[in-house]
C-alpha positions as CSV (number, residue, x, y, z in Angstrom):
1,M,17.3,-25.0,-34.6
2,K,16.5,-28.2,-32.7
3,K,13.5,-30.3,-33.9
4,Y,11.2,-32.2,-31.6
5,D,8.3,-34.5,-32.1
6,I,6.1,-32.6,-29.5
7,I,6.4,-29.3,-27.8
8,I,4.3,-28.6,-24.7
9,I,3.9,-24.9,-23.9
10,G,3.3,-24.6,-20.2
11,A,4.2,-26.8,-17.2
12,G,0.9,-26.6,-15.2
13,A,-1.2,-29.5,-14.2
14,G,-2.0,-30.4,-17.8
15,G,1.6,-30.1,-19.0
16,V,3.0,-32.0,-16.0
17,F,0.6,-35.0,-16.5
18,M,1.0,-35.0,-20.2
19,S,4.8,-35.2,-19.9
20,Y,4.5,-37.8,-17.2
21,E,2.2,-40.0,-19.3
22,L,4.5,-39.7,-22.3
23,A,7.5,-40.6,-20.2
24,Q,5.9,-43.6,-18.6
25,L,4.5,-44.9,-21.9
26,D,8.1,-44.8,-23.1
27,C,7.2,-43.8,-26.7
28,N,10.8,-42.9,-27.6
29,L,9.6,-39.5,-28.7
30,N,11.6,-36.2,-28.5
31,V,9.5,-34.0,-26.3
32,L,10.2,-30.4,-25.1
33,M,8.3,-28.6,-22.4
34,L,8.7,-24.8,-22.1
35,E,7.7,-22.9,-19.0
36,K,8.1,-19.2,-18.4
37,G,8.3,-19.6,-14.6
38,A,10.8,-21.2,-12.2
39,P,11.7,-24.8,-11.3
40,L,9.8,-26.2,-8.4
41,E,12.5,-25.6,-5.7
42,K,12.8,-21.9,-6.7
43,R,9.0,-21.1,-6.6
44,I,9.1,-19.0,-3.4
45,C,6.7,-16.1,-3.0
46,P,8.5,-13.2,-1.3
47,I,5.6,-12.7,1.1
48,T,5.7,-16.3,2.2
49,A,9.5,-16.0,2.6
50,G,9.0,-13.0,4.9
51,K,11.0,-10.7,2.6
52,V,8.1,-8.3,2.0
53,K,4.7,-7.7,3.6
54,D,2.7,-6.9,0.5
55,C,2.6,-8.2,-3.0
56,I,5.3,-6.6,-5.1
57,K,3.9,-8.0,-8.4
58,C,6.8,-10.3,-9.3
59,N,7.0,-11.0,-13.1
60,P,6.2,-13.8,-13.4
61,C,4.3,-14.4,-10.2
62,Q,5.8,-17.3,-8.3
63,I,2.4,-18.5,-7.1
64,M,0.8,-18.5,-10.6
65,N,3.8,-19.7,-12.7
66,G,6.5,-22.3,-12.7
67,Y,6.6,-26.1,-12.6
68,G,3.2,-27.4,-11.6
69,G,1.4,-24.1,-12.5
70,A,-1.0,-22.2,-10.3
71,G,-2.0,-25.5,-8.6
72,T,1.4,-26.2,-7.1
73,L,1.3,-23.7,-4.2
74,S,-2.5,-24.1,-3.8
75,D,-3.8,-26.6,-1.2
76,G,-3.4,-29.5,-3.6
77,K,-7.1,-30.3,-3.8
78,Y,-8.1,-32.8,-6.5
79,N,-11.9,-33.0,-6.9
80,I,-12.8,-36.2,-8.7
81,T,-16.2,-35.2,-10.2
82,T,-17.9,-33.9,-13.3
83,E,-20.4,-31.9,-11.4
84,F,-18.0,-28.9,-11.2
85,G,-14.4,-28.1,-12.1
86,G,-14.9,-28.1,-15.9
87,N,-16.7,-29.7,-18.8
88,L,-14.2,-32.3,-20.0
89,H,-17.0,-34.9,-19.9
90,R,-18.9,-33.0,-22.6
91,Y,-16.1,-33.7,-25.0
92,I,-15.0,-37.2,-24.1
93,G,-18.0,-38.6,-22.2
94,E,-18.8,-39.0,-18.5
95,A,-17.2,-42.5,-18.1
96,K,-13.9,-41.6,-19.8
97,A,-13.6,-38.3,-17.9
98,M,-14.0,-40.1,-14.6
99,E,-11.6,-42.9,-15.6
100,L,-8.9,-40.3,-16.4
101,M,-9.4,-38.5,-13.1
102,E,-9.3,-41.7,-11.2
103,Y,-6.1,-42.5,-13.1
104,V,-4.6,-39.2,-12.1
105,D,-5.5,-40.0,-8.4
106,R,-3.7,-43.3,-8.6
107,V,-0.6,-41.7,-10.0
108,L,-0.7,-39.1,-7.2
109,C,-1.2,-41.9,-4.6
110,G,1.8,-43.8,-6.1
111,Y,4.0,-40.8,-5.3
112,G,2.8,-40.3,-1.8
113,G,-0.7,-39.1,-2.1
114,A,-2.2,-42.2,-0.6
115,E,-1.3,-40.7,2.8
116,A,-3.9,-38.1,2.2
117,K,-7.5,-38.8,3.0
118,L,-10.1,-39.3,0.2
119,Y,-13.2,-37.4,1.3
120,S,-16.6,-38.0,-0.2
121,T,-20.1,-36.4,-0.1
122,K,-21.6,-39.8,-0.6
123,D,-23.8,-41.0,2.4
124,S,-23.3,-37.6,4.1
125,D,-26.3,-36.1,5.9
126,L,-25.0,-32.7,5.0
127,K,-26.7,-32.8,1.7
128,T,-30.1,-33.3,3.4
129,I,-29.4,-30.5,5.9
130,A,-28.4,-28.2,3.1
131,L,-31.5,-28.9,1.1
132,K,-33.7,-28.1,4.0
133,N,-32.2,-24.7,4.0
134,N,-32.4,-24.1,0.2
135,L,-28.7,-24.9,-0.3
136,H,-27.3,-27.5,-2.6
137,L,-24.3,-29.6,-1.8
138,L,-22.7,-31.0,-5.0
139,D,-21.4,-34.6,-5.2
140,A,-17.7,-35.2,-5.3
141,K,-14.8,-37.2,-4.1
142,V,-11.9,-35.0,-2.9
143,R,-8.3,-35.9,-2.3
144,H,-6.7,-33.2,-0.3
145,L,-2.9,-33.3,-0.5
146,G,-2.1,-30.0,1.1
147,T,0.4,-27.5,-0.3
148,D,3.4,-29.2,1.4
149,R,2.6,-32.7,0.2
150,N,1.6,-31.5,-3.2
151,K,5.0,-30.0,-3.7
152,K,6.7,-33.2,-2.7
153,I,4.7,-35.2,-5.1
154,L,5.3,-32.9,-8.0
155,G,9.0,-33.0,-7.2
156,E,8.9,-36.8,-7.4
157,I,7.1,-36.6,-10.8
158,F,9.7,-34.2,-12.0
159,N,12.5,-36.5,-11.0
160,F,10.8,-39.3,-13.0
161,I,10.4,-37.2,-16.2
162,K,13.5,-35.0,-16.2
163,D,15.8,-37.4,-18.0
164,K,13.1,-38.5,-20.4
165,I,12.0,-35.2,-21.9
166,D,13.7,-31.8,-22.2
167,I,12.4,-29.0,-19.9
168,K,13.3,-25.4,-20.2
169,F,12.3,-22.9,-17.5
170,Y,12.3,-19.1,-17.6
171,T,11.3,-19.5,-21.2
172,D,8.4,-17.3,-22.3
173,V,6.9,-18.2,-25.7
174,E,6.2,-15.3,-28.0
175,T,4.4,-16.9,-30.9
176,I,3.9,-20.0,-33.0
177,D,4.2,-20.3,-36.8
178,K,3.0,-23.0,-39.1
179,T,5.5,-24.8,-41.4
180,E,5.3,-27.5,-44.0
181,D,6.6,-30.0,-41.4
182,G,4.6,-28.8,-38.4
183,F,5.3,-25.7,-36.3
184,E,8.0,-23.4,-35.2
185,V,7.8,-22.0,-31.6
186,R,9.6,-18.7,-31.1
187,T,10.5,-17.5,-27.5
188,V,10.7,-13.9,-26.3
189,K,14.4,-14.3,-26.1
190,G,14.5,-15.2,-29.8
191,D,15.1,-18.9,-29.6
192,V,13.3,-21.1,-32.1
193,Y,12.3,-24.7,-31.8
194,A,10.6,-26.9,-34.4
195,C,8.1,-29.7,-33.8
196,Q,5.5,-31.8,-35.6
197,D,2.8,-31.4,-32.9
198,V,2.4,-28.5,-30.4
199,V,0.3,-28.5,-27.3
200,L,-1.0,-25.3,-25.7
201,A,-1.0,-25.7,-21.9
202,S,-0.4,-22.1,-20.7
203,G,-3.0,-22.1,-18.0
204,R,-5.2,-19.3,-16.8
205,S,-2.3,-16.9,-16.5
206,G,-1.7,-17.3,-20.2
207,S,-5.2,-16.4,-21.2
208,K,-4.3,-13.4,-23.3
209,W,-1.5,-15.2,-25.1
210,M,-3.8,-18.1,-25.8
211,S,-6.4,-15.7,-27.3
212,E,-3.7,-14.2,-29.5
213,I,-2.6,-17.6,-30.8
214,C,-6.3,-18.5,-31.5
215,A,-6.8,-15.3,-33.4
216,K,-3.6,-15.9,-35.5
217,F,-4.8,-19.4,-36.5
218,N,-8.5,-18.7,-36.8
219,V,-9.3,-21.0,-33.9
220,K,-12.7,-20.1,-32.5
221,N,-12.8,-19.1,-28.9
222,K,-15.5,-17.6,-26.8
223,S,-15.2,-15.6,-23.5
224,D,-18.6,-15.1,-21.8
225,Q,-18.1,-15.7,-18.1
226,V,-16.1,-14.4,-15.1
227,D,-16.7,-15.1,-11.4
228,I,-16.6,-12.1,-9.0
229,G,-16.6,-12.5,-5.3
230,V,-14.8,-12.4,-2.0
231,R,-12.6,-14.7,0.1
232,V,-14.3,-15.4,3.4
233,E,-12.3,-16.2,6.6
234,I,-13.9,-17.5,9.8
235,P,-12.8,-19.4,12.9
236,A,-12.4,-23.0,11.8
237,E,-14.9,-24.2,14.5
238,I,-17.8,-22.7,12.6
239,F,-17.4,-25.0,9.6
240,K,-15.7,-27.9,11.4
241,H,-18.7,-30.1,11.3
242,I,-18.8,-29.7,7.5
243,T,-15.0,-29.8,6.6
244,D,-14.4,-32.8,8.8
245,Q,-16.9,-34.8,6.8
246,V,-16.4,-33.7,3.2
247,Y,-13.5,-31.2,3.3
248,E,-14.4,-29.4,0.1
249,S,-18.1,-28.5,0.4
250,K,-19.2,-27.1,-2.9
251,I,-22.5,-25.4,-1.9
252,V,-24.7,-23.6,-4.4
253,Y,-27.4,-21.1,-3.5
254,K,-30.0,-19.3,-5.7
255,T,-30.7,-15.9,-4.3
256,D,-34.2,-14.6,-3.7
257,K,-33.4,-11.1,-4.8
258,Y,-31.9,-11.6,-8.3
259,N,-32.3,-15.4,-8.8
260,D,-28.5,-15.5,-9.2
261,Q,-26.4,-18.5,-8.3
262,V,-23.7,-18.1,-5.6
263,R,-21.3,-20.9,-4.8
264,T,-18.6,-21.7,-2.3
265,F,-15.2,-22.4,-3.9
266,C,-11.8,-23.7,-2.8
267,M,-12.4,-24.4,0.9
268,N,-9.3,-24.4,3.1
269,P,-9.8,-25.7,6.6
270,Y,-7.1,-24.4,9.0
271,G,-5.6,-22.6,6.1
272,E,-4.4,-19.2,5.1
273,V,-5.4,-16.5,2.7
274,V,-2.9,-15.5,0.1
275,A,-2.5,-12.8,-2.6
276,E,-1.7,-13.7,-6.2
277,N,-0.7,-11.8,-9.2
278,T,-2.4,-12.4,-12.5
279,N,-1.1,-10.2,-15.4
280,G,-0.1,-7.5,-12.9
281,I,-3.4,-7.5,-11.0
282,V,-3.4,-8.6,-7.4
283,T,-6.3,-10.8,-6.4
284,V,-6.9,-13.2,-3.4
285,N,-6.9,-16.9,-3.0
286,G,-6.5,-19.5,-0.2
287,H,-4.0,-22.3,0.7
288,S,-4.0,-25.1,3.3
289,Y,-1.4,-27.6,4.4
290,A,-1.3,-31.3,5.3
291,D,1.2,-30.8,8.2
292,P,-0.8,-30.0,11.4
293,A,2.1,-27.9,12.5
294,L,1.3,-25.5,9.7
295,H,-2.4,-25.2,10.5
296,T,-4.0,-21.9,11.5
297,Q,-7.1,-21.4,13.6
298,N,-9.1,-20.2,10.6
299,T,-11.0,-21.7,7.6
300,N,-11.2,-19.7,4.4
301,F,-13.2,-20.1,1.2
302,A,-14.5,-18.1,-1.7
303,L,-18.0,-16.9,-2.4
304,L,-18.4,-16.4,-6.1
305,V,-21.1,-15.0,-8.3
306,A,-21.0,-16.0,-12.0
307,S,-21.4,-13.1,-14.4
308,H,-22.3,-14.0,-18.0
309,F,-22.3,-11.6,-20.9
310,T,-23.9,-11.4,-24.3
311,E,-23.5,-9.1,-27.3
312,P,-22.2,-6.5,-27.8
313,F,-19.8,-7.1,-24.9
314,N,-17.6,-10.1,-25.2
315,D,-14.6,-9.7,-22.9
316,S,-15.6,-11.0,-19.5
317,N,-12.0,-11.2,-18.3
318,E,-11.6,-7.5,-18.9
319,Y,-14.7,-6.9,-16.7
320,G,-13.2,-8.9,-13.9
321,E,-9.8,-7.2,-14.3
322,S,-11.4,-3.7,-14.1
323,I,-13.0,-4.6,-10.8
324,A,-9.7,-6.1,-9.5
325,R,-7.8,-3.0,-10.6
326,L,-10.3,-0.8,-8.7
327,S,-9.6,-2.8,-5.5
328,N,-5.9,-2.5,-6.1
329,M,-6.3,1.3,-6.6
330,L,-8.2,1.8,-3.4
331,G,-6.2,-0.7,-1.2
332,G,-2.9,-0.9,-2.8
333,G,-3.6,-4.6,-3.3
334,V,-6.2,-6.7,-1.4
335,L,-9.0,-5.0,0.6
336,L,-10.3,-6.4,3.9
337,Q,-13.7,-5.7,5.5
338,R,-15.5,-7.1,8.5
339,F,-19.0,-8.5,7.6
340,G,-20.5,-6.4,10.4
341,D,-19.1,-3.2,8.9
342,L,-20.3,-4.1,5.4
343,V,-23.9,-4.6,6.4
344,K,-23.8,-1.5,8.5
345,G,-22.6,0.5,5.5
346,R,-19.3,1.6,7.0
347,R,-15.7,0.9,6.0
348,S,-13.4,-1.2,8.2
349,T,-10.5,0.7,9.7
350,E,-7.3,-0.3,11.4
351,H,-8.9,0.6,14.7
352,R,-11.9,-1.6,14.1
353,M,-9.7,-4.5,12.9
354,E,-7.7,-4.3,16.2
355,K,-10.9,-5.1,18.1
356,C,-11.8,-8.0,15.7
357,F,-11.8,-11.4,17.3
358,T,-11.1,-13.2,14.0
359,R,-7.4,-12.6,13.2
360,P,-6.6,-12.3,9.5
361,T,-4.0,-14.6,8.0
362,L,-3.2,-12.2,5.2
363,R,-2.0,-8.6,5.7
364,A,-4.5,-6.5,3.7
365,T,-5.8,-3.0,3.7
366,P,-9.0,-2.4,5.7
367,G,-11.6,-0.7,3.5
368,D,-15.0,-0.8,2.0
369,L,-15.9,-3.5,-0.5
370,S,-19.1,-1.7,-1.5
371,L,-16.9,0.8,-3.4
372,V,-15.4,-2.0,-5.5
373,I,-17.8,-4.9,-6.0
374,P,-21.0,-4.1,-8.0
375,K,-24.2,-3.9,-6.0
376,R,-25.8,-7.0,-7.6
377,Q,-22.9,-9.3,-6.8
378,L,-22.5,-7.8,-3.3
379,D,-26.2,-8.3,-2.5
380,D,-25.9,-11.9,-3.7
381,I,-22.8,-12.5,-1.4
382,I,-24.5,-11.0,1.7
383,E,-27.7,-13.1,1.1
384,M,-25.5,-16.2,0.7
385,I,-23.7,-15.5,4.0
386,Y,-27.0,-15.4,5.8
387,A,-28.1,-18.6,4.1
388,L,-24.9,-20.4,5.1
389,D,-25.5,-19.2,8.7
390,K,-28.4,-21.5,8.9
391,I,-26.3,-24.6,8.5
392,A,-23.1,-23.1,10.1
393,P,-24.2,-20.8,12.9
394,G,-21.6,-18.0,13.3
395,M,-21.1,-17.5,9.6
396,A,-22.9,-14.2,9.7
397,N,-21.0,-12.9,12.8
398,E,-19.8,-9.3,12.7
399,D,-16.2,-10.5,12.8
400,T,-16.4,-12.7,9.7
401,L,-13.7,-11.4,7.4
402,L,-14.2,-10.6,3.7
403,Y,-11.2,-10.2,1.4
404,G,-11.7,-8.6,-2.0
405,V,-11.6,-9.2,-4.6
406,E,-11.5,-12.8,-5.6
407,V,-11.8,-13.2,-9.4
408,K,-11.9,-16.4,-11.3
409,F,-10.9,-15.7,-14.9
410,Y,-12.2,-18.3,-17.3
411,N,-10.0,-18.7,-20.4
412,S,-11.9,-18.3,-23.6
413,K,-13.5,-21.6,-24.5
414,I,-11.3,-22.9,-27.3
415,A,-12.9,-25.0,-30.0
416,V,-11.4,-28.5,-29.7
417,D,-12.6,-32.0,-30.6
418,E,-12.7,-35.1,-28.5
419,N,-8.9,-35.4,-28.7
420,M,-8.4,-31.8,-27.6
421,Q,-7.2,-30.9,-31.1
422,T,-8.0,-27.6,-32.6
423,V,-9.0,-27.1,-36.2
424,V,-5.3,-26.7,-36.9
425,E,-3.9,-30.2,-37.5
426,G,-1.2,-31.0,-34.9
427,M,-2.2,-28.2,-32.6
428,Y,-3.7,-29.3,-29.3
429,A,-4.9,-27.4,-26.2
430,I,-5.1,-28.8,-22.7
431,G,-5.7,-27.6,-19.1
432,D,-7.5,-24.6,-17.8
433,G,-6.1,-22.5,-20.6
434,T,-8.7,-24.1,-22.9
435,G,-11.7,-23.0,-20.9
436,V,-12.7,-26.6,-20.9
437,T,-11.3,-27.5,-17.5
438,H,-11.4,-25.5,-14.3
439,S,-9.7,-27.8,-11.8
440,L,-6.5,-29.7,-11.1
441,S,-8.2,-33.1,-11.7
442,Q,-9.7,-32.2,-15.0
443,A,-6.7,-30.3,-16.2
444,S,-4.4,-33.2,-15.4
445,A,-6.8,-35.6,-17.0
446,S,-6.8,-33.6,-20.3
447,G,-3.0,-33.9,-20.3
448,V,-3.1,-37.7,-19.9
449,L,-5.7,-37.8,-22.7
450,V,-3.6,-36.0,-25.3
451,A,-0.5,-37.9,-24.3
452,R,-2.3,-41.2,-25.1
453,V,-3.7,-39.7,-28.3
454,L,-0.2,-38.7,-29.6
455,S,1.5,-41.8,-28.4
456,E,-1.0,-43.8,-30.5
457,K,-0.4,-41.4,-33.4
458,Y,3.3,-41.9,-33.4
459,R,3.1,-45.6,-32.8
460,G,0.9,-45.8,-35.9
461,M,3.3,-43.8,-37.9
462,S,6.2,-46.1,-37.0
463,H,4.2,-49.1,-38.3
464,N,3.8,-47.4,-41.7
């Protein structure tokens, strides 16, 4: 059994940046990173490769797992803000959270990200226009790398760290045990690795596993929110005046009917809609690319309604999964409906889709989202579309496309301190798997934070 100083479980944004920071600090530590997915160059979705037309539920999903995590094959959007994307600032302070996210941006720029434009909502007249229509544009700086450039940068980071730490792919961790000297990490294949400090960085796809580990070690965690919604696809010209200025416009609206908040999420100008597999359930997401040759004529983004729960129900992710399973049952995967058909109370059909002027970028089953999404959330989404139509005329056109469902699963909020350490000494948790961060920037920042904490710890031990 090989012993390490630190074992990082998961090679998502948090794990990548933690391993990078440890490598560049040159702490002379023995570090192992375990990842159940594939190396970067082998992360190819069969749909993207043209081998299949519909999601075949690969295990693990190439889009959700592998080096770089779920953010690798996304559009590489780093939002430098504390207004959304997580609550890291509540643990370490606003100034420190921003400093860490700015540092992550500098690292990305050093590996090729400087070629990507840094957008900002500052001094934009869009905020005023939105306010006049009861919409709220949140402040942020956004570095859009694009899926293609994001992969190249992650590849360069991997080349930097690969000879400085051990990395094992296709390695699914089964459990962790506490020992007198630290921890033993046992894989599904039966391999065992020992370490003094262990870092949980399994991401959103590892939510159930994280909950099991927390239960085993009596680490408090709370699951009370899930976001339910649709992925909207429109001709890019409709939102061009917004995306050209700020790229990622995070717009929040409070509905008149229910007083619920609806928000835009993950905007992809000239992008494509994609399916993704989370724990065997097919949901929808969006990607976009830096290379103009890969651009489409459409823009896509999510409209999400946050659902919070109180006692006696405490499994918000199961609620989201049940809705997604219903969509999978009716559509064999992702459902697609024209907005005009939805408001008229009729399902979209292959015949109606053939007449649709907006051409879908994802093959999906025409159907009726009102049979899947609860009435309250669906009413919220329809009201939001009409609200957005006031600042982006054409948003409420009949041929606006709605893909369902999009579900954002929030990992249970794990109880951690300002160093991201749990009540178990030597056990840390970083990234979106903690429920603390919900974005590439904040997940990456949390990895840098723990790398610095542990480097100081071991440096102090060497002086004793």
